[in-house]
C-alpha positions in Angstrom: 113.1 125.3 93.5 111.0 127.7 91.6 107.3 127.7 92.8 104.2 128.6 90.9 102.4 131.9 91.3 99.8 132.1 94.1 96.8 132.3 91.8 97.9 129.0 90.2 98.1 127.3 93.6 94.6 128.3 94.6 93.0 126.2 91.8 90.6 128.9 90.8 91.0 128.7 87.0 92.1 132.3 87.0 95.8 131.9 86.8 97.5 134.4 84.4 100.6 132.4 83.5 99.2 129.0 82.7 100.6 126.5 80.2 97.7 127.3 77.8 98.6 131.0 77.6 102.4 130.5 77.5 103.8 128.0 75.0 106.9 127.5 77.1 105.0 127.0 80.3 104.6 123.2 79.8 108.3 122.7 79.4 109.0 124.7 82.5 106.3 122.7 84.3 107.8 119.4 83.3 111.2 120.5 84.7 109.7 121.5 88.0 107.8 118.2 88.2 110.9 116.2 87.5 112.8 117.9 90.2 110.0 117.4 92.7 109.6 113.8 91.8 113.4 113.2 92.3 113.3 114.7 95.7 110.2 112.8 96.7 111.5 109.5 95.5 114.8 110.1 97.3 112.9 110.4 100.5 110.6 107.4 99.6 113.6 105.1 98.9 115.0 105.9 102.3 111.9 104.5 103.9 112.3 101.0 102.5 112.5 98.3 105.2 115.4 95.7 105.3 113.0 93.0 104.1 112.2 95.1 101.0 108.8 96.4 102.0 107.5 99.8 102.9 105.8 100.7 106.1 103.3 98.1 107.5 104.1 94.6 106.1 100.5 93.6 106.8 99.4 96.0 104.1 101.2 95.2 100.9 99.5 98.2 99.2 101.9 100.5 100.9 104.8 98.7 99.2 102.9 98.5 95.9 102.2 102.2 95.8 105.8 103.0 96.7 107.2 100.7 94.0 104.7 102.2 91.5 105.9 105.7 92.3 109.5 104.7 92.1 109.3 102.8 88.8 107.3 105.6 87.1 109.9 108.2 87.9 110.8 110.1 84.7 114.4 110.5 85.9 115.1 106.7 85.5 115.3 104.4 82.6 112.4 102.1 83.0 113.7 99.7 80.3 116.9 99.1 82.2 117.3 96.3 84.8 115.6 97.1 88.1 117.8 98.8 90.6 118.5 96.5 93.6 116.1 98.3 96.0 113.2 97.9 93.5 114.1 94.3 92.6 114.0 93.5 96.3 110.8 95.4 96.8 109.0 93.6 93.9 110.3 90.3 95.1 108.9 91.0 98.6 105.5 92.0 97.0 105.2 88.9 94.9 106.2 86.7 97.9 103.0 87.8 99.6 100.8 86.2 97.0 98.5 83.5 98.4 97.1 80.3 97.0 93.9 82.1 96.0 96.0 84.5 93.9 95.5 87.5 96.2 98.5 89.6 97.3 97.6 90.4 100.9 98.3 89.5 104.5 95.8 90.4 107.2 92.9 91.0 104.9 91.6 93.7 102.5 92.6 91.3 99.8 91.0 93.3 96.9 92.5 96.6 97.9 96.0 95.1 98.3 95.9 92.9 95.3 94.5 95.5 92.9 97.2 98.0 94.0 99.9 95.3 93.6 98.7 94.4 90.1 98.9 98.1 89.0 102.5 98.3 90.3 103.5 95.1 88.7 102.2 96.3 85.4 104.0 99.6 85.7 107.3 97.6 86.0 106.5 95.9 82.7 108.5 92.8 83.4 107.7 89.4 81.7 108.8 87.6 84.8 105.9 89.3 86.8 103.2 88.1 84.4 102.4 84.7 86.2 101.8 86.6 89.4 99.6 89.1 87.6 97.5 86.3 86.0 96.8 84.7 89.3 96.0 88.0 90.9 93.5 88.9 88.2 91.6 85.7 89.0 91.4 86.7 92.6 89.9 90.1 91.7 87.4 88.6 89.3 86.4 86.0 91.8 85.5 88.8 94.3 82.9 90.4 92.0 79.6 90.1 93.8 77.2 87.8 91.8 74.3 86.0 93.4 73.4 84.6 90.0 69.7 85.2 90.9 67.2 87.9 91.4 65.4 88.7 94.6 61.9 89.7 95.2 61.1 93.3 96.3 58.4 94.4 98.7 56.0 95.0 95.8 56.5 91.5 94.3 58.8 92.5 91.5 62.1 90.7 90.7 65.4 92.6 90.8 69.0 91.9 91.4 70.7 93.1 94.6 71.9 96.7 94.5 75.5 95.6 95.0 75.4 93.0 92.2 78.5 93.5 89.9 80.5 95.4 92.5 83.6 94.4 94.4 84.4 95.0 98.1 87.5 94.6 100.3 87.5 90.8 99.9 86.7 89.7 103.4 83.0 89.9 102.8 81.8 89.2 99.3 78.4 90.7 100.0 79.9 94.1 100.6 80.6 96.1 97.4 81.9 99.7 97.2 83.1 102.0 94.5 86.6 102.5 95.9 87.5 98.8 95.7 85.5 98.4 92.5 87.4 101.2 90.8 90.8 99.9 92.0 89.9 96.4 90.7 88.6 97.7 87.4 91.8 99.7 86.9 94.0 96.8 87.7 92.1 94.5 85.4 92.1 97.0 82.5 95.8 97.7 82.8 96.7 94.0 82.9 94.4 92.8 80.2 97.2 92.8 77.7 99.0 90.0 79.7 96.3 87.5 78.9 95.4 88.6 75.3 98.2 86.6 73.6 96.8 83.3 74.9 100.1 82.3 76.6 98.2 81.6 79.8 95.4 79.7 78.2 91.7 80.7 78.6 91.2 83.2 81.4 88.1 84.4 83.2 87.0 88.0 82.8 84.9 90.4 84.8 81.2 90.6 84.2 81.6 94.1 82.7 77.9 94.6 82.2 77.2 93.9 85.8 80.0 96.2 86.8 78.6 99.0 84.8 75.2 98.5 86.4 76.8 98.7 89.8 78.6 101.9 88.8 75.3 103.4 87.7 73.8 102.6 91.1 76.5 104.7 92.7 75.7 107.8 90.6 73.2 110.5 91.2 71.5 110.3 87.9 67.8 109.3 87.9 67.8 108.2 84.3 70.3 105.4 84.9 70.2 104.6 88.6 67.2 102.6 89.8 67.9 103.4 93.5 65.3 105.5 95.2 67.8 108.0 96.6 69.2 108.9 93.2 68.6 112.6 92.6 69.0 115.1 89.7 69.0 118.1 92.0 71.7 120.5 90.8 74.0 120.0 93.8 74.4 116.2 93.3 73.4 115.3 89.7 76.1 113.3 88.0 78.4 112.8 91.0 79.1 109.5 92.6 78.7 108.1 96.1 80.7 105.4 98.0 78.2 102.6 97.3 74.5 102.1 96.3 73.7 102.2 100.0 75.9 105.0 101.5 77.9 108.1 100.9 80.9 109.1 103.0 79.6 112.7 102.5 76.3 111.8 104.1 72.7 112.5 103.1 70.6 115.5 102.5 67.0 116.4 101.6 66.3 117.2 98.0 64.1 120.2 97.0 61.2 117.8 96.6 61.7 116.4 100.1 63.3 113.0 99.3 66.5 111.8 101.1 69.4 111.6 98.7 73.0 110.5 99.1 75.5 113.3 98.6 77.9 113.2 95.7 81.6 113.8 96.5 84.8 114.5 94.7 87.1 111.4 95.0 84.4 108.9 94.3 83.2 111.0 91.3 86.6 110.9 89.7 86.8 107.1 90.6 83.4 106.7 88.9 84.5 108.5 85.8 87.7 106.5 85.5 85.8 103.2 86.0 83.3 104.1 83.3 86.1 104.8 80.9 87.9 101.5 81.7 84.6 99.7 81.3 84.5 101.2 77.8 81.4 103.2 78.3 81.1 105.8 75.5 82.3 109.3 76.1 78.8 110.4 74.8 77.0 108.3 77.3 74.8 110.4 79.7 76.6 108.9 82.7 80.0 110.1 81.5 78.7 113.5 80.4 76.9 114.0 83.8 79.9 113.2 86.0 82.1 115.4 83.9 79.6 118.2 84.4 79.5 117.6 88.2 83.3 117.6 88.4 83.5 120.9 86.5 80.9 122.5 88.7 82.7 121.3 91.8 86.3 121.8 90.7 88.6 122.8 93.5 92.1 121.9 94.8 91.6 123.3 98.3 89.6 120.2 99.4 88.0 116.9 98.5 84.6 118.3 97.5 82.0 117.1 100.0 84.7 115.8 102.3 86.8 118.8 103.1 90.5 117.7 103.9 89.5 114.1 104.3 91.2 111.9 101.6 92.3 114.9 99.6 95.5 113.2 98.3 93.5 110.2 97.2 91.3 112.8 95.5 94.2 114.4 93.7 95.4 111.0 92.4 91.9 110.0 91.1 91.6 113.4 89.5 94.9 113.1 87.6 94.1 109.5 86.4 90.5 110.2 85.5 91.0 113.4 83.6 93.9 112.0 81.7 92.0 108.9 80.7 89.0 111.0 79.7 91.4 113.1 77.4 90.4 116.3 79.2 93.0 118.9 78.6 90.8 121.7 80.0 88.0 121.1 82.4 84.8 123.2 81.8 83.8 125.0 85.0 80.4 126.1 86.3 80.8 129.6 84.9 81.7 128.3 81.5 85.4 129.0 81.8 87.9 126.3 81.3 90.8 125.4 83.6 94.2 123.9 82.8 93.9 121.3 85.5 97.4 119.9 85.0 99.1 123.2 85.6 97.0 124.0 88.6 97.2 120.5 90.2 101.0 120.4 89.7 101.2 123.8 91.3 99.3 122.7 94.3 101.3 119.6 94.9 104.6 121.3 94.3 103.7 123.9 96.9 102.7 121.3 99.4 106.0 119.4 99.3 107.9 119.4 102.6 111.6 120.2 103.0 112.6 116.6 103.2 110.8 115.8 99.9 107.7 114.1 101.4 104.0 115.1 101.6 101.5 114.6 104.4 97.8 115.3 105.1 97.2 116.8 108.6 93.8 115.2 108.5 94.4 111.5 109.2 91.3 109.9 107.9 91.9 106.9 105.5 95.5 106.8 106.8 96.5 110.1 105.1 98.6 111.2 108.1 101.0 108.5 107.0 103.7 110.2 104.9 104.7 107.1 103.0 101.1 106.6 101.7 100.6 110.3 100.9 104.0 110.7 99.3 103.4 107.7 97.1 99.9 109.1 96.2 101.4 112.5 95.3 104.3 111.2 93.3 101.9 109.1 91.2 99.7 112.2 90.7 102.7 114.2 89.5 104.0 111.4 87.3 100.5 111.1 85.8 100.6 114.8 85.0 104.1 114.6 83.7 103.4 111.7 81.4 100.2 113.4 80.0 101.6 116.9 79.4 101.4 117.7 75.7 104.9 118.1 74.3 105.9 120.5 71.6 
């Protein structure tokens, strides 16, 4: 299969044969992506277990991600009846739904349920809607809400920093941006299921509280009331894992305060969450995170985390920039990068001979080829679906 030129793969924004400069480049890119997806999904289908699931049955998210990648393949007719392997896979996934609406087994109910809802919505089958409605309630019920303010050391009243966020589901007092973003995405994508009223009156997320939680995960002093929030140039606008911690650690600001470091995957997750929460494109939070992402644009690593979680980073990048209608991302030097062309080039170059992908760094389970292949296929499918056509 034809590969892209080295400059394109580096993700520097300096490629000489990008889609923007060559009107036929997008069509060529679409063909390369289709071929890569076909190879990847051939490998992925072969990994399905006899019961219909993928990989660890205790983590339905692996099956949901695999099904999502398979159903979004541009080489298949998504309106046709489900092929038997997919029908069996979706049946297995729905069978994991519990009385509380969650789709999970050994825990991590929000992560598994949100990922499952997104896959069920990608399949676009009326018969899946009852399961989606029940799963939505589970996600909404896991939003952290004390319903009361607490007193701070100086006697003022405030709400807890994690108010409005969502965690893994095993501990409602834990909220983090990764689970919150996945839940917000699932709820936004599935909103149309309940809008016709066929399922009666349904609960909804407290979107105002969710946006406040998102703000408390962002390095932006104007909208984040946490003491660590910083407008120093290295971190301003980027997002952290939670209002309490960053997986990228801490650092001293120029004025001597301790700040949580912004990093790539959570910053794209933050951007996508703000968009799904219907925060205006002109809002300072949206503008600031886009500026941070442009200044820290790279495809060689997950900014702030190196190789850790880099395929999760690629997927959040593809989803967030598409949702933000960013065709070209403005970089620190003022130049603009055709991120679709470069991201596709990077992923195509990383595909293994058997059609799969893997991260040599195993943090967050990315040494698992089923997980990483599903992530990558979804990234490529996102790029493919969003490429402007002639």
